[in-house]
C-alpha positions in Angstrom: 46.4 -22.4 -26.0 50.2 -21.7 -26.6 52.2 -22.2 -23.4 53.4 -19.1 -21.9 55.2 -18.0 -18.7 53.4 -18.0 -15.3 54.1 -14.6 -13.5 56.6 -15.6 -10.6 55.2 -12.8 -8.4 51.6 -11.5 -8.3 50.6 -8.6 -6.3 47.0 -7.9 -5.4 45.3 -4.7 -4.2 42.2 -6.4 -2.6 39.6 -3.5 -2.9 35.9 -3.4 -2.4 35.0 -5.3 0.7 33.0 -2.4 2.2 31.2 -1.5 -1.0 30.3 -5.1 -1.5 28.7 -5.3 2.0 27.1 -1.9 1.5 25.5 -2.9 -1.9 23.8 -5.8 -0.1 22.6 -3.7 2.9 25.2 -5.5 5.1 27.6 -3.9 7.8 30.9 -3.5 6.4 32.5 -6.1 8.6 30.6 -8.7 6.4 32.5 -7.7 3.4 35.8 -8.0 5.3 34.7 -11.5 6.4 33.9 -12.4 2.8 37.2 -11.0 1.6 39.1 -13.3 3.8 37.4 -16.4 2.2 38.4 -15.1 -1.1 42.0 -14.8 0.0 42.1 -18.7 0.9 40.7 -19.5 -2.6 43.0 -17.2 -4.6 46.0 -18.3 -2.4 45.3 -22.0 -3.4 44.7 -21.1 -7.0 48.0 -19.1 -7.4 49.9 -22.0 -5.5 48.2 -24.7 -7.9 49.5 -22.9 -11.2 53.2 -22.3 -9.8 53.2 -18.7 -8.7 56.2 -18.4 -6.6 55.3 -15.1 -4.6 51.8 -13.6 -3.9 51.7 -10.4 -2.3 48.2 -9.3 -0.8 47.5 -5.7 0.2 45.6 -6.3 3.3 45.7 -3.1 5.4 47.5 0.1 4.4 49.3 2.3 6.8 46.5 5.0 5.8 43.8 2.4 7.0 44.7 3.2 10.5 42.6 6.4 10.1 39.4 4.4 9.4 36.8 4.1 12.2 38.0 2.3 15.3 35.5 -0.5 15.4 36.2 -1.4 11.7 40.0 -1.7 12.4 39.2 -3.8 15.3 37.2 -6.1 13.1 39.9 -6.3 10.5 42.6 -7.2 13.2 40.3 -9.9 14.8 39.8 -11.5 11.3 43.5 -11.3 10.6 44.1 -13.1 14.0 41.3 -15.7 13.5 42.6 -16.2 10.0 46.1 -17.0 10.8 45.3 -19.3 13.8 42.8 -21.1 11.4 45.1 -21.4 8.5 48.4 -22.2 10.3 48.3 -25.8 10.0 47.4 -25.5 6.3 50.3 -23.3 5.5 52.6 -26.0 6.8 50.7 -28.8 5.0 50.6 -27.0 1.8 54.3 -25.7 1.8 53.2 -22.0 2.1 55.6 -19.5 3.7 53.8 -16.7 5.5 55.4 -13.4 5.7 54.3 -9.9 6.6 55.5 -6.8 5.0 54.9 -3.3 6.5 55.3 -1.2 9.5 54.9 -3.5 12.6 55.5 -0.8 15.1 51.7 0.1 14.7 50.4 -3.3 15.1 48.8 -4.4 18.4 51.0 -7.0 20.3 48.9 -10.0 20.0 48.7 -9.5 16.2 52.5 -9.2 16.3 53.0 -12.3 18.2 50.9 -14.5 16.0 52.5 -13.2 13.0 56.0 -14.0 14.3 54.9 -17.4 15.4 53.4 -18.3 11.9 56.6 -16.6 10.2 58.8 -18.7 12.2 56.9 -21.9 11.8 56.6 -21.6 7.9 60.0 -20.0 7.0 61.5 -23.0 5.4 58.4 -23.7 3.2 59.0 -23.1 -0.4 56.0 -23.9 -2.5 54.6 -20.3 -2.3 55.5 -17.2 -0.5 52.4 -15.5 0.8 53.3 -11.8 1.6 50.6 -10.0 3.6 51.2 -6.2 3.2 49.8 -5.1 6.7 50.2 -1.6 8.0 52.0 -1.2 4.7 52.9 2.0 2.7 55.4 2.1 -0.2 56.6 5.5 0.8 56.8 4.3 4.5 58.9 1.3 3.3 61.3 3.4 1.3 61.8 5.8 4.3 62.4 2.9 6.7 64.9 1.6 4.1 66.8 4.8 3.9 67.0 4.9 7.6 68.6 1.4 7.6 71.0 2.7 5.0 72.0 5.6 7.3 72.4 3.5 10.4 74.7 1.3 8.3 76.8 4.3 7.5 77.0 3.7 3.9 78.9 6.1 1.6 76.9 7.3 -1.5 79.0 4.9 -3.8 77.6 2.0 -2.1 74.0 2.9 -2.8 72.6 1.1 -5.8 69.3 -0.3 -6.7 70.3 -3.6 -5.7 71.4 -2.5 -2.3 68.1 -0.4 -1.7 66.2 -3.4 -2.9 67.9 -5.5 -0.2 66.8 -2.9 2.5 63.1 -3.1 1.5 60.7 -5.3 3.2 60.4 -7.6 0.2 64.1 -8.3 0.2 64.7 -11.7 -1.2 61.6 -11.8 -3.4 61.5 -11.0 -7.1 59.6 -7.9 -8.1 56.0 -8.3 -9.1 55.5 -9.2 -12.7 51.7 -8.7 -12.5 49.6 -6.3 -10.2 45.9 -6.8 -9.9 43.4 -4.1 -8.5 39.7 -5.1 -7.9 36.8 -2.8 -7.6 37.4 -0.5 -10.6 40.1 1.8 -9.0 43.0 2.4 -11.3 45.9 3.5 -9.0 48.5 1.8 -6.8 47.4 3.4 -3.6 51.0 3.4 -2.1 51.5 -0.5 -2.9 54.9 -1.7 -3.7 56.1 1.7 -5.3 59.6 0.7 -5.6 59.1 -2.8 -6.8 56.4 -2.2 -9.3 58.5 -0.1 -11.7 58.2 -2.7 -14.5 55.2 -4.5 -13.4 52.1 -5.2 -15.7 48.8 -4.0 -14.3 45.2 -5.6 -14.5 42.3 -3.5 -13.4 38.9 -5.0 -12.9 35.6 -3.6 -11.8 34.8 -6.8 -9.7 34.9 -6.1 -6.1 37.4 -8.3 -4.0 34.7 -10.5 -2.4 33.6 -11.6 -5.9 37.0 -12.2 -7.3 37.2 -15.8 -8.3 40.0 -18.1 -9.4 38.7 -17.7 -12.9 39.2 -14.2 -12.9 42.6 -14.7 -11.5 43.3 -17.0 -14.5 41.9 -14.3 -17.0 44.2 -11.5 -15.4 47.3 -14.1 -16.0 46.2 -14.8 -19.5 46.0 -11.3 -20.4 49.5 -10.7 -18.8 50.9 -13.6 -21.1 49.6 -11.9 -24.1 51.7 -8.7 -23.3 55.1 -7.8 -24.6 57.3 -7.1 -21.7 60.1 -5.2 -23.2 61.7 -3.5 -20.0 62.7 -0.5 -22.2 64.0 -2.8 -25.0 62.7 -3.3 -28.6 60.4 -6.2 -29.0 62.0 -9.2 -30.6 60.9 -9.9 -34.1 59.8 -13.7 -33.1 56.8 -12.1 -31.2 57.7 -14.1 -28.1 57.0 -12.6 -24.8 59.7 -11.2 -22.7 58.1 -12.3 -19.3 60.3 -13.2 -16.5 58.1 -15.7 -15.0 58.9 -19.3 -14.0 56.9 -22.4 -14.7 56.3 -22.3 -18.4 52.9 -23.9 -18.6 49.5 -22.5 -19.8 47.0 -21.4 -17.3 44.1 -22.4 -19.3 45.0 -26.1 -18.8 45.8 -25.6 -15.0 42.4 -26.3 -13.8 
């Protein structure tokens, strides 16, 4: 296979945990447990092929409207996962970061998040961004409030400036966004940042999403012509903005 660029930043809308469990006659929390296991595998795969940023949509701001017992299970799994993966993040050079509205999170969750973020802030192999209590519109609203508090004049407000006020400040915009479970919408995920992202939709439910399908999604991304509003060049080479420059088919 001809060598192509690896996307620098991949975002994944991890959808289908509940349906996965229900299809097997299991309680929904079993789907969330399996989903956590899949996160570990996909994170390792992304890191192994040279992805710089992996953003995972773990819990939307709208998810607070779910049944209290389901929310409690998700929060418990998050805390358990962070405590269990803490040392592995350090060993593997993974920087952990949460994006989203932290005001709504339980104090114990905020505490463990801050601990892991501080301990991994100098790691540079992969940035793992967990979108937790996250909504794209909420993020933009919070960014605008920051701008107002800074008493900016209209002329100071540019795309770069707004980008610097978002939760994802300092990371590149996603080159590729993947959504599992067959749904074909963003669901309020990285609305500002995804202006020029490529999209990959699959009917696979998140607990069944393997590293092989991740590689297939990247392979399809590599075959696309990313023009960013420009005319495709005559050589037929891709206009992707990724970083590593090696083929995913030979990565495993």
